[in-house]
N, C-alpha and C positions, 0 to 999 in steps of 0.2 A: 429237177430243173427249176421249179418255182422257188425252192429253198435257196438255190444259188443266187437267183435274182435278188431276193430279199437281203442276202448277206452283202451283195455288191453295193446295194443302196446305202447301207450303214456306213461305208467308208472305213478308213483307218481309225482305230480307237484312240482317244486322247490319253496321254500319259499322266497319271495321277501324281500329284506332289506328295512325296513321303511325309507322314505326320511329323517326323523328327525335324525335317527342314522347316516346316511351318512353325513349329514350336520355337526353334532357334531364332527365326525371323521375328516372331512376336517378342521374345525376350530382348533382342537387340533394340527393337523399337522402344520397348518400355525403358530400358537403360538410358537410351538417348533422351527421352522425355524427362526421366529422373535427373539426369545430369544437368539439364537446362533449368530445372526447378531448384537445384541446390543453392545457387546464388541467391535466389529470392528468399528461400526459406531460412537459410542460416545467416545471411548478411543483413537482411531487413530486420528492423526492430520488432519486438513483440507489439501486439496491439496496444495502443494507448488511447486515452480519452480523446474524442474528437475535439479539435480546437474550436472555440467559439470566439467571435469578435468581442473585444473588450467592452464591457458595460461601464458607464460612468459610476462613480461612487454613489451608493444609495440605490442602485438598480441591480437587477438580476435577470438571468436567462437560463433556462434549464430544458433538458429534453429536446423536443421538437419546436420549441418556441422560436419564432422568427425575429421578434423584437425584444429589446430590453424593457423590463417593467419595473416601476419603482417598488421599493420594499413595501410590503403590505402594512397598513396602519392598524391601530387598535380596532377601529370600526370594521375594517375589512376582515380582520382575523375573527372578530365576533360573528359576523354575518355570512362570510363566504367559506369558512373552513369548517368541515364536518369531522368531528372526532370519531374514530372507529374503534380502536382497541389499543390497550397498553402493550408495548413491545419491549420496554426496558425501564430500569429504574436504578438510580445511583443515589449517593448521599445528597446531591444538590438538586437533581431534577428527575421527574418522571417523563418518559417519552411515549407518545401515542401515535400510532399509525393513523393518519387523517387523510382527508380528501379536499382538494381545492381545484375547482374547475375541471373535474374529472381526472385530475392528476393526483397520484399518491405523494404525500408529503409527511414530514415528521414534526409533530407539535410537542414542544418541551414545556413542562410546567414546573414551577418551583415546588420542592417537596415541603419545605417549612420556612417560616420567616427567619429562623435562626441562620439559614444558609443564604440569605438574600444578597449579602455582600459578595459571596463567591459567585452567585448566579449573575449578578450585574457585571462582575469582573469578566466572566466568560462571555457575556454579551458584548462588552466593549472590545474584547480581543477579536471576537467573531466579526464585528463591524469593521475593525481596522485592518485585519489580516486577510481579507478576502483575496483569494488567488487560486491557482490550480491546485495548490497543496491543501486547501482548507475547504470543508464542506460549504456548499452554497447557502448563504443566508437569504431567506425569502421575505422575512418580515419579523416584527417583534412588537410587544406591548409591555412597557415597563409597569404601567398601571395594573395590568392583569398578571404580571410575572410570567409571560409566555414568549417563546421564541419559535419561529417556524423556519425549518431548513429543508433542503432536498432530502428525499427518502432514498436509501440504498438498500434494496431488498436482500442482498447477500449478507448484510449485517456487519458486525465487527470482525477484525482480524482473528479473533478467538475462534471463529467458525471456519477458518481457512481449510483445514484438513477435511472437515465434514463436507464442505462445498466441492473441493477438488476430487473427492472420492465418488461424486455423482457421475454417472456415465456420460452425461452431456458435456462435462467439463474435462474429460480425459485428455482432450487435445491440447489443453493449456497446462496440464499437470506435468510439466517438463522442467528440467534444471534451468533452461533459458528463461522461461516465464517467471519462475520462482526467484531467480537472481534479479530479474527486472523489478520484482516486487521489493526485494531488499534495497535496490537502488532508489525506488520511490520513497521508501522509509527514510533512508539516509538523506535524501534530498529535502524531505520535510524538516528533519533536524537541522540541516544547513540553513533552510529558510528561517526557522525560528531563531537561530543564532545570529542571523543577519536581517532581522525583520525591520519594517518601517519604524518600529518603536525602540529598536536596539536589540541587545542580546537577551533572548527569553529562554528560560529553562523549563523543560517538561517535568514538572514535579509529581504529577500523578503517575508515578512509575516505580512504586516500591517493590513490585514483583512482576514476573512475566505476564500472568493473566491480567493484572491491572493495566499494564502497559498496552497490551494488545487491545483492550477494550476501549482505548482512546482513539482508535483508528477504524475507519470503515473501508470495506472492500467494494469498489464500484463494479457495475455490471460489465465494464470492459477491462476488468482486472488491473486496476491501478489502485492507489491508496490515497485517501484524504484524511487529515486529522479532524476529529469531530468534537472532542472535549477539550475546551480551552479554559476551564475554570481555575486551573492552578498553573499559571505561567508567570512567575516572578521575574523581575528584570535585574540583570547583572550590569554593573557599570565599572569597568576596570579603571577608568580614569579617576573616578571619585572613590575607588576602593569600596564599592557597594556590592556585597555578595548576598547569597540567599541561604535560607534553610527551608527544606521541604517539610512543612508541618511542625508540630511542637511535641511530637512523641518520639521515643527511641525507635530506631530502625534496626532490623536484624537481617542476617542472611548475606549470601555472596552475590546476589543479583544487584544490590545497590553498591555504589562506589565505596571504597574504604573510607574516604573522608566523610561519608554520611553516617558512619558508625560512631558510637560513643567511644571516645579515645582514652578514657581514664580508668578503664578496668571495671570488673564486677564489684570490687570492694567499695567503689564510690557510686552512690545512687545517681541515676540520670537527672540532670538539671538542664532544662532548655536554655536557661540564661548563660550557662557555661559551655554549651555546645558550639563549637566553631562553625562558621558559615563556609560556603564553598561557591564554585562557579559552574559554568556550563559544561565543564569537562565530565561532570557526572553522567551526562547524556551519552558521551562518547564511550564510557566504560560499559554501558548496557548494549551498545550496538551489536557486538558479536553474538550475544544471547538471542536477541530478537532476530538477527539475520539467520542464525542457525535454525530457529523455528520456521522461518519463512522458506528456507531451502528444503526442509523436510528430508525425506529419505527415498527420493526417486532416483532412477538411474542417472548417474552423472553428478549428483549433488555432493558426494564425498570428494570428487575431483575438484569441484569448486571450492570446498572447504580447504583442501590442500593448498590451493593457490592463494587463498585468503589468509592462510595461517599467520604470516608475518605481520600483516596490517592489523589483524585481530589481536595478536600478541601485544602489539604496541598500544592498542586500545586499553589493554588491561594493565598498563603500567601503574605501579603504586604511586608514582609521582604525577599528579594531574597535568602539570605543565609539559610533561614528556609525551602525553597522548596526542595523536594526530588530530587535525581539524576534521569536521564533517566533509569538507571539500576534498581533502586529501584521501579520505576513505572512498568517497564517490569516484574520484579519479582512478583509484585502484580497482574498484569494482568494474568500471568501464573497460579498463585494460584487460582484466580477466575475462570478461564477457566476450570481447573481440578476439582474444587469443584462443579461447576454447571453441568459439564458433569456427574460426579458421582451421583449427586442428581437426574438428569433426568433419568439416567440409572436405579437407584434403584427404582424410582417410576414406571417406565415402567415394571420392573420385577415383582413388587408387583401386578400390574394389570393383569399380566399373570397367 
């Protein structure tokens, strides 16, 4: 009798939801959320450097600085900058990781007086070409042969694969971000070809490793040009062309017009070597872009869509090669096309 009373108090039991139904509901909810995220992920641009208000010429701002500061003087460089360790060296300058007001900076020193003309040329270029495409100049002292610039801890583009293989950067190791890097590179070439000084040629580019060493990878995965020591000027109106150095160049990375044209039987003579124009930079773009694209999922598809424009870059006739702007426009179209394709395919799967 007592047992009956207890059972009646419990009332009718609640019907449990089958686990399969709960799982299906969760999957539907996840798909809905994923669907709404697709537009943001595939259509929005990859991260770019945060835009900062324009500083007047002769001033800079970096990192979390709120106000523009004048370029540091010789006295300020001597007293306020603490040199820490050497992080790089080239023919023209040694680069030291340094500290200024608790900020990491890069201090460049002339390697030898024989290279002073190149060093001062690089400084003039750095002062004149300050923009989002060029490493930020913080100060200089011609008397001490020193230049202070913003420090980028990820280093040169030569370190790209090593950097992207780190687990914390896997999220940006995608064809979308890599193609954006290639677009950054081509945008720099376009800027140099239409600089405030005129048409400048990136001469420090006799092979791929040398070329990559001229550019820095920023912390938000964009590219800035760092080494401006060899930027001769082309003037088509006055028929002024350039020669990159005074030694014979070899290999297929450099443009055909940079090679000695008179055969092996005739010794190289710089006085007889023909000059050339900015289209040597265009010839090298496919090789640099291929390196930047790497071998991640989707990169071969990008290469396929870029085949025609890259083939045009490799024309044996310099005048037939496209401009950097035409290449940039093509990259932009391919980026948008492939993003839309991936997004459509994913939506269909949902």
